[in-house]
C-alpha positions as CSV (number, residue, x, y, z in Angstrom):
1,M,0.0,0.0,0.0
2,K,1.3,3.5,-0.9
3,L,0.3,6.2,1.5
4,V,1.0,9.9,1.0
5,F,1.9,11.7,4.2
6,A,1.1,15.4,3.6
7,T,4.3,16.9,4.9
8,T,7.6,18.3,3.7
9,N,9.0,18.1,7.2
10,A,11.8,15.5,7.0
11,H,11.8,14.9,10.8
12,K,8.0,14.2,10.9
13,L,8.4,11.9,7.8
14,Q,11.2,9.9,9.5
15,E,9.2,9.6,12.8
16,V,6.0,8.4,11.0
17,R,7.9,5.9,8.8
18,A,9.5,4.4,12.0
19,M,6.1,4.2,13.6
20,L,4.4,2.5,10.6
21,P,6.7,-0.2,9.4
22,G,5.6,-2.2,6.3
23,I,3.8,0.8,4.7
24,D,5.2,2.6,1.7
25,I,5.0,6.2,3.0
26,V,5.9,9.0,0.6
27,D,5.9,12.8,1.2
28,L,4.7,15.7,-0.9
29,T,8.0,16.1,-2.7
30,S,7.7,12.5,-4.0
31,I,4.4,13.2,-5.6
32,G,5.3,16.6,-7.0
33,F,2.9,18.5,-4.8
34,T,4.3,22.0,-4.4
35,E,1.3,24.1,-3.5
36,E,1.3,25.9,-0.2
37,V,-1.8,24.8,1.6
38,E,-3.2,27.5,3.9
39,E,-4.3,26.2,7.3
40,T,-7.4,28.4,7.7
41,G,-9.1,26.1,10.2
42,T,-9.9,27.1,13.8
43,S,-9.1,23.6,15.2
44,F,-6.5,20.8,14.7
45,E,-9.2,18.7,13.1
46,E,-10.1,21.3,10.5
47,N,-6.4,22.0,9.6
48,A,-5.6,18.3,9.3
49,Y,-8.6,17.8,7.0
50,I,-7.8,20.9,4.8
51,K,-4.2,19.6,4.2
52,A,-5.3,16.0,3.6
53,K,-8.1,17.0,1.2
54,A,-5.9,19.3,-0.9
55,V,-3.3,16.5,-1.3
56,F,-5.9,13.8,-1.9
57,D,-7.6,15.9,-4.6
58,F,-4.2,16.3,-6.3
59,C,-3.0,12.7,-6.3
60,G,-6.0,10.5,-5.6
61,L,-3.9,8.2,-3.4
62,P,-4.7,7.4,0.2
63,T,-3.5,10.5,2.1
64,M,-2.8,11.3,5.7
65,A,-2.2,14.7,7.1
66,E,-1.8,15.8,10.7
67,D,-1.9,19.0,12.6
68,S,-0.1,19.2,15.9
69,G,0.3,21.8,18.6
70,L,1.4,22.7,22.1
71,C,-1.3,23.9,24.4
72,C,-0.2,25.7,27.6
73,E,-2.5,26.2,30.6
74,G,-0.8,29.4,31.8
75,I,-1.6,31.3,28.6
76,G,-5.1,30.1,27.8
77,G,-4.1,27.1,25.7
78,D,-1.8,29.0,23.4
79,P,0.1,28.6,21.1
80,G,-2.4,25.8,20.0
81,I,-3.0,25.8,16.3
82,Y,-0.5,28.5,15.9
83,T,2.3,26.5,17.4
84,A,4.6,26.4,14.4
85,R,4.4,30.1,13.7
86,Y,4.1,31.3,17.3
87,G,7.2,33.5,17.1
88,G,6.4,34.8,13.6
89,L,7.4,33.8,10.0
90,P,9.5,32.3,8.7
91,V,9.2,29.5,11.3
92,D,12.1,29.6,13.8
93,H,12.0,27.0,16.5
94,N,14.4,28.9,18.8
95,R,12.4,32.1,18.5
96,N,9.2,30.2,19.2
97,M,10.6,28.7,22.4
98,D,12.1,32.0,23.6
99,K,8.7,33.7,23.2
100,L,6.9,30.9,25.0
101,L,9.4,30.8,27.9
102,L,9.0,34.5,28.3
103,A,5.2,34.3,28.2
104,L,5.1,31.6,30.9
105,E,7.2,33.4,33.4
106,G,5.3,33.4,36.7
107,K,2.5,31.3,35.3
108,S,1.4,27.6,35.3
109,R,3.8,25.6,33.2
110,K,1.4,22.7,32.7
111,A,1.1,21.9,29.0
112,Y,0.2,19.2,26.5
113,F,1.0,18.3,23.0
114,R,-1.9,17.2,20.7
115,T,-1.9,15.6,17.3
116,V,-4.9,15.1,15.1
117,A,-4.4,13.0,12.0
118,C,-6.9,12.9,9.1
119,F,-6.8,10.0,6.7
120,I,-8.7,10.3,3.4
121,M,-9.3,7.5,0.9
122,K,-11.8,6.3,-1.6
123,E,-13.9,3.2,-0.9
124,G,-16.5,2.0,-3.3
125,G,-16.3,5.4,-5.2
126,E,-17.0,7.2,-1.9
127,E,-14.6,9.5,-0.2
128,I,-14.1,8.7,3.4
129,S,-12.2,10.7,6.0
130,T,-11.3,9.3,9.4
131,F,-9.6,11.1,12.4
132,F,-7.1,9.9,15.0
133,D,-6.2,11.8,18.1
134,G,-3.1,11.7,20.4
135,E,-2.1,13.7,23.4
136,I,0.8,13.8,25.9
137,H,0.6,15.9,29.0
138,G,3.6,17.4,30.9
139,E,5.1,20.8,31.6
140,I,7.3,23.4,30.1
141,S,10.9,23.5,31.5
142,V,12.4,26.9,32.5
143,D,15.2,26.5,29.9
144,K,16.1,24.6,26.8
145,R,17.7,21.2,27.3
146,G,18.9,18.5,24.9
147,N,19.9,18.3,21.3
148,G,17.4,15.7,19.9
149,G,14.0,16.0,18.4
150,F,12.7,19.2,16.8
151,G,10.3,22.0,17.4
152,Y,9.5,22.5,21.1
153,D,11.2,19.2,22.2
154,P,14.0,21.0,24.2
155,I,11.4,22.6,26.6
156,F,8.7,19.9,27.0
157,I,9.0,17.5,29.9
158,P,6.4,14.7,29.7
159,E,4.5,13.6,32.9
160,H,6.5,11.3,35.2
161,Y,9.8,12.3,33.6
162,T,12.5,14.8,34.5
163,T,14.0,14.9,31.0
164,T,12.8,16.9,28.0
165,F,11.8,15.2,24.7
166,A,15.1,16.6,23.2
167,E,17.1,14.7,25.9
168,M,15.4,11.3,25.0
169,L,16.3,8.7,22.4
170,D,14.0,8.9,19.4
171,E,12.5,5.5,20.3
172,E,11.7,6.6,23.8
173,K,10.0,9.8,22.7
174,A,8.1,8.0,19.9
175,S,6.7,5.4,22.5
176,M,4.8,8.1,24.3
177,S,4.5,11.2,22.1
178,H,1.3,12.7,20.9
179,R,2.2,11.8,17.3
180,G,3.1,8.3,18.3
181,R,-0.2,7.8,20.0
182,A,-2.2,9.1,17.0
183,M,-0.1,7.0,14.7
184,L,-0.6,3.8,16.8
185,L,-4.4,4.3,16.3
186,F,-3.9,5.0,12.6
187,G,-1.6,2.0,12.2
188,D,-4.2,-0.3,13.7
189,Y,-6.9,1.1,11.5
190,I,-5.0,0.8,8.2
191,K,-3.8,-2.7,9.0
192,N,-7.4,-3.8,8.9
193,L,-8.2,-2.1,5.6
194,K,-8.4,-4.1,2.4
195,M,-6.6,-1.8,0.0
C-alpha cells in the first residue's frame, strides 16, 4: 500500500515511517505537490482535513495529514493551532521557544502536545475521512535542554519524567509522544483495511 503523508518536514516523515513499518509512505516532494496549503481552520481537526483533502484531490492516493500543537495552561491554551508560527514567520524554533518561555514566566507551566491525523481514501467510489487523536501531558521547562527531536522538544517534559523530549532517544520519545499515540491508532486502522 502506498500512503501519502502530507508533509515536507523530514523529521516528521522519519518519525512516522518508523512508527508505521511495512507501509510505503511518501511525502509531498515524492508526488510533486508544491502548492502551499493555507491552514485556515480554527481547530487541529479542520487544519488536518484541509491539508489531507488538498493533497488527496491532487493525487487520488490514500492520504494522511496531521496537525499538531502545544497547548499551555498558563496562557489560555496558546500557542495551540499557531504552534509552528508562534514566534512569527519564517518559522524559527528557537524564536518560538524563547517567546513561550517569556510568556510563561510566573504562570502555570502545565502543557500538553496534541496531534490530530486525518486520513482520506476512496472506498466504493465514496470519499471517506477518518480522524485519529493523540495527546501527551507534561510541563514546560524553565530553559532549553537536549539536542534531539525538533520544534519545542527541548522545553517539553512529559509527565512522570525529568528529561525533555530533546534529551530522550527517538524511540523513547516515539513510544509516548502525541504523534506516536495518534499513529498507533492510525496504524491499527489501516492494517485492517483491504486496499
